[in-house]
C-alpha positions as CSV (number, residue, x, y, z in Angstrom):
1,M,43.3,59.0,172.5
2,A,45.6,56.5,173.1
3,P,45.0,53.4,174.4
4,S,46.5,54.0,178.0
5,D,44.6,57.3,178.4
6,P,42.5,56.5,181.3
7,S,39.8,59.1,180.4
8,P,36.5,57.6,179.5
9,K,34.9,56.9,176.8
10,G,31.3,58.1,177.2
11,P,29.4,59.8,179.3
12,A,30.8,60.0,183.1
13,R,29.1,57.7,185.0
14,T,28.4,57.9,188.6
15,Q,29.5,55.5,191.2
16,Q,25.8,54.0,192.1
17,Q,25.3,53.4,188.4
18,I,28.8,51.6,188.0
19,E,28.0,49.4,191.5
20,A,24.7,48.6,189.7
21,D,26.3,47.1,186.8
22,M,28.7,45.3,188.6
23,A,25.6,43.9,190.4
24,A,23.9,43.2,187.4
25,A,26.8,41.4,186.2
26,R,27.3,39.2,189.5
27,E,24.0,38.0,189.0
28,R,24.4,37.1,185.5
29,L,27.5,34.9,185.8
30,T,25.9,33.6,188.9
31,A,23.1,32.4,187.0
32,S,25.3,31.6,184.3
33,V,27.4,29.2,186.6
34,E,24.5,27.7,188.4
35,T,22.6,26.9,185.1
36,L,26.2,25.3,183.7
37,I,26.0,23.0,187.2
38,D,23.0,21.9,186.7
39,R,23.7,20.9,183.2
40,V,26.8,18.6,184.2
41,H,26.3,17.6,187.8
42,P,26.0,13.1,187.5
43,Q,22.9,13.5,189.8
44,R,20.9,16.0,187.4
45,I,21.9,14.2,184.5
46,K,20.6,10.9,186.0
47,Q,17.5,12.7,186.7
48,R,17.0,14.1,183.0
49,Q,17.6,10.5,181.7
50,I,15.2,8.5,183.9
51,A,12.5,11.7,182.9
52,N,13.3,11.0,179.2
53,V,12.8,7.1,179.8
54,K,9.3,7.5,181.7
55,Q,8.4,9.7,178.7
56,L,9.3,7.5,176.1
57,A,7.9,4.6,178.2
58,H,4.7,6.7,178.3
59,T,4.2,7.6,174.8
60,E,4.9,3.8,173.5
61,L,2.2,2.5,175.8
62,E,-0.2,5.3,174.1
63,N,1.0,4.0,170.9
64,A,0.4,0.4,171.5
65,K,-3.1,1.4,173.4
66,A,-3.7,3.3,169.9
67,Q,-3.3,0.4,168.5
68,V,-5.6,-2.0,170.1
69,V,-8.2,0.8,171.4
70,D,-10.4,3.2,169.1
71,E,-13.3,5.3,170.2
72,N,-15.7,2.3,170.2
73,G,-13.8,0.1,172.0
74,L,-11.7,-2.5,171.8
75,R,-10.2,-3.5,168.3
76,T,-10.9,-7.1,168.5
77,G,-9.6,-8.0,164.8
78,R,-6.0,-6.3,166.3
79,L,-6.6,-8.6,169.5
80,V,-6.7,-11.3,167.5
81,I,-3.8,-10.8,165.4
82,L,-1.4,-9.9,168.5
83,G,-2.9,-13.3,170.2
84,A,-1.8,-15.4,167.3
85,A,1.8,-13.3,166.9
86,V,2.2,-14.3,170.8
87,A,1.0,-18.0,170.5
88,G,3.3,-18.5,167.7
89,F,6.5,-16.7,169.3
90,V,5.4,-19.8,172.2
91,T,5.5,-22.1,169.7
92,F,8.3,-21.3,168.1
93,V,10.1,-20.9,171.3
94,L,9.3,-24.3,172.7
95,I,10.3,-25.9,169.6
96,I,13.8,-24.6,169.7
97,R,13.9,-25.7,173.3
98,K,13.1,-28.8,172.1
99,I,15.3,-29.2,169.6
100,R,18.5,-28.0,171.4
101,S,17.7,-30.6,173.9
102,G,17.7,-33.2,171.6
103,G,14.2,-34.4,172.1
104,K,14.9,-36.3,175.4
105,K,12.8,-36.0,178.3
106,K,13.5,-34.6,181.6
107,D,13.3,-36.9,184.6
């Protein structure tokens, strides 16, 4: 058969079969286009990023809780270390502010 030969290459198909195939192809194409629009639409991108940030924040909060709370309650040793670190940081910031201001008192 020549490439320009219009004869069917397989068993003959009915008009209903051809229409059903076209309808199925149309539905697949519609679903693909809807998926593509969902992926690239700015509002959906923003929503996905917000959801990702919320999930990350939740995970990090749970990790932080696990550092100071166990099945027996608070880990006081960890809380003391955390308190000392915060106090050291505050002291550091106050010293830096004092140095930057030249040691002058504000009236």
